[in-house]
C-alpha positions in Angstrom: -11.4 6.3 15.5 -9.6 4.0 13.1 -6.2 4.3 11.4 -6.0 5.5 7.8 -4.7 2.1 6.6 -7.8 0.3 8.1 -10.2 2.7 6.5 -8.6 2.6 3.1 -8.3 -1.1 3.0 -12.0 -1.4 3.6 -12.8 1.2 0.9 -10.5 -0.6 -1.6 -12.4 -3.8 -1.1 -15.8 -2.1 -1.8 -15.0 0.7 -4.3 -11.8 -0.2 -6.1 -12.0 1.1 -9.7 -11.8 -1.5 -12.4 -8.3 -1.4 -14.0 -6.7 0.2 -10.9 -3.4 -1.5 -10.2 -2.7 0.1 -6.8 -4.7 2.3 -4.5 -2.7 5.2 -3.2 -3.2 8.6 -1.5 -2.1 12.2 -1.9 -1.9 15.1 0.5 -2.8 18.6 -0.8 -0.3 20.9 0.8 -0.8 24.7 0.7 2.5 26.3 1.7 2.5 30.0 2.6 6.1 30.4 1.3 5.8 30.6 -2.4 9.5 30.9 -3.1 9.9 27.3 -4.1 8.5 24.7 -6.5 6.4 26.3 -9.2 5.9 29.5 -7.1 2.2 29.2 -6.1 2.7 27.2 -2.9 0.4 24.3 -4.0 1.9 20.8 -3.8 0.8 17.2 -3.8 2.7 14.8 -1.6 2.4 11.0 -2.2 2.2 8.4 -0.8 2.3 9.4 2.9 -0.5 7.3 4.3 -1.0 3.9 2.7 1.8 2.1 0.8 4.6 1.4 3.3 7.4 0.5 0.9 6.2 0.3 -2.7 8.3 -1.4 -5.3 9.4 0.4 -8.4 6.3 -0.7 -10.4 3.9 0.6 -7.6 6.0 3.8 -7.2 5.7 4.6 -10.9 1.9 4.0 -10.8 1.7 6.3 -7.8 3.6 9.0 -9.6 1.5 8.8 -12.8 -1.8 8.8 -10.8 -0.7 11.7 -8.6 0.2 13.8 -11.6 -3.3 13.3 -13.0 -4.8 14.2 -9.6 -2.8 17.4 -9.4 -3.8 18.5 -12.9 -7.5 17.7 -12.1 -7.4 19.9 -9.0 -5.3 22.8 -10.3 -5.8 22.8 -14.1 -2.0 23.2 -14.2 0.7 21.0 -15.6 2.2 18.6 -13.1 5.9 18.6 -12.6 6.8 15.4 -10.8 9.9 14.8 -8.6 10.8 11.3 -7.6 12.5 12.0 -4.2 15.5 10.3 -2.8 18.6 11.1 -0.7 20.5 11.1 -4.0 20.4 13.3 -7.1 20.9 11.6 -10.5 23.5 9.1 -9.4 25.2 11.0 -6.6 24.7 7.9 -4.4 24.0 4.3 -5.2 22.0 1.8 -3.3 18.9 -0.5 -3.5 16.8 2.5 -2.4 18.1 4.8 -5.1 17.8 2.1 -7.7 14.1 1.6 -6.9 13.4 5.3 -7.5 15.5 5.4 -10.8 13.6 2.4 -12.2 10.2 3.8 -11.2 11.1 7.1 -12.9 12.2 5.3 -16.1 9.0 3.3 -16.2 6.8 6.3 -15.7 8.7 8.1 -18.5 8.1 5.1 -20.8 4.4 4.8 -20.1 3.7 8.6 -20.1 6.3 10.3 -22.3 4.4 13.6 -22.1 4.7 13.7 -18.3 7.3 16.1 -16.8 9.0 13.9 -14.3 12.6 13.3 -13.1 14.4 11.3 -10.5 16.1 10.4 -8.4 16.1 13.9 -7.0 17.0 15.3 -3.6 14.3 17.7 -2.3 16.4 20.8 -2.9 17.1 19.7 -6.5 13.3 19.3 -6.9 12.0 22.6 -5.6 14.9 25.1 -5.7 15.8 26.2 -9.3 19.3 27.4 -8.3 20.2 24.1 -6.8 18.6 22.2 -9.7 20.8 24.2 -12.1 23.9 23.0 -10.1 22.9 19.4 -9.3 20.6 18.5 -12.2 21.1 21.1 -15.0 19.4 18.9 -17.6 16.4 18.0 -15.5 13.0 18.7 -17.1 11.6 19.6 -13.7 14.1 22.5 -13.4 13.6 22.9 -9.6 9.9 23.6 -10.1 8.3 20.4 -8.9 4.7 20.6 -7.6 4.2 16.8 -7.2 6.5 15.2 -4.7 6.7 11.4 -4.7 8.3 9.9 -1.6 10.1 6.6 -1.8 8.3 5.1 1.2 5.8 5.9 3.9 8.5 6.8 6.5 9.9 9.6 4.4 6.4 10.7 3.3 4.8 10.8 6.7 7.8 12.6 8.3 8.1 15.0 5.4 4.4 16.1 5.3 4.2 16.7 9.0 7.5 18.7 9.0 6.1 21.0 6.3 2.7 21.3 8.1 4.2 22.2 11.4 7.5 24.1 10.7 6.3 25.8 7.4 2.8 26.3 8.8 1.3 24.7 5.7 -2.3 23.7 5.4 -2.6 20.0 4.8 -5.7 18.3 3.4 -6.1 14.6 3.0 -5.2 11.8 2.6 -7.1 12.0 -0.7 -7.7 8.6 -2.2 -6.7 7.6 -5.8 -8.0 4.6 -7.6 -11.5 4.4 -6.2 -14.9 4.6 -8.0 -16.2 7.0 -5.4 -14.5 10.0 -3.8 -13.6 8.6 -0.3 -11.1 10.5 1.8 -9.7 10.3 5.3 -8.7 12.7 8.0 -5.8 12.6 10.4 -6.8 11.9 14.0 -5.0 15.2 14.8 -7.1 17.2 12.3 -8.7 20.6 13.0 -12.1 22.0 12.1 -10.5 23.7 9.2 -9.1 20.4 8.0 -12.5 18.8 8.1 -14.1 21.6 6.1 -11.3 21.6 3.5 -11.6 17.8 3.0 -15.3 18.1 2.5 -14.7 20.7 -0.2 -12.1 18.5 -1.9 -14.5 15.5 -1.8 -17.3 17.6 -3.3 -15.0 18.6 -6.1 -14.0 15.0 -6.8 -17.7 14.1 -7.0 -18.4 16.5 -9.8 
């Protein structure tokens, strides 16, 4: 068995789509508690597997690409939250500045995209908290695409949700390749394998 990073680096060399600036991954998360986000329990998390510490340009590309992936899979409008430990200036650091700049760039390049950041997780998926912390946010506590600032946060976050919230997790699903090529965690179950096969078949259509 090989690591996700090794597999995807090889895939990128062979199948990278022309015009793709950065290869990234998403995880499809099916959360049984439908109280949060846009209330159907379907989320995309990115990037939890490949880009260790993307700069703001890469982070903005990941956000825009993940929104398109979400809309392709669900036929619903993506609502993107650029996650941080700060909500709209409640803290200041190089880490928060990166997320702010990535959000601004994504808004400039895709003005039709519903996106906001920097947002703490509760501001992103809990409408009551969003009303208090970010009352003018276009996401309104209904985020369905969660963009993590680095792989540490993303990997920890997805596995917490999978284990503690008993979510079903599928992926990593690759973005930016000519062919649908996806990976499985070394801790995957039979159900994970079947689900990833279905996702790959959908991408191939």
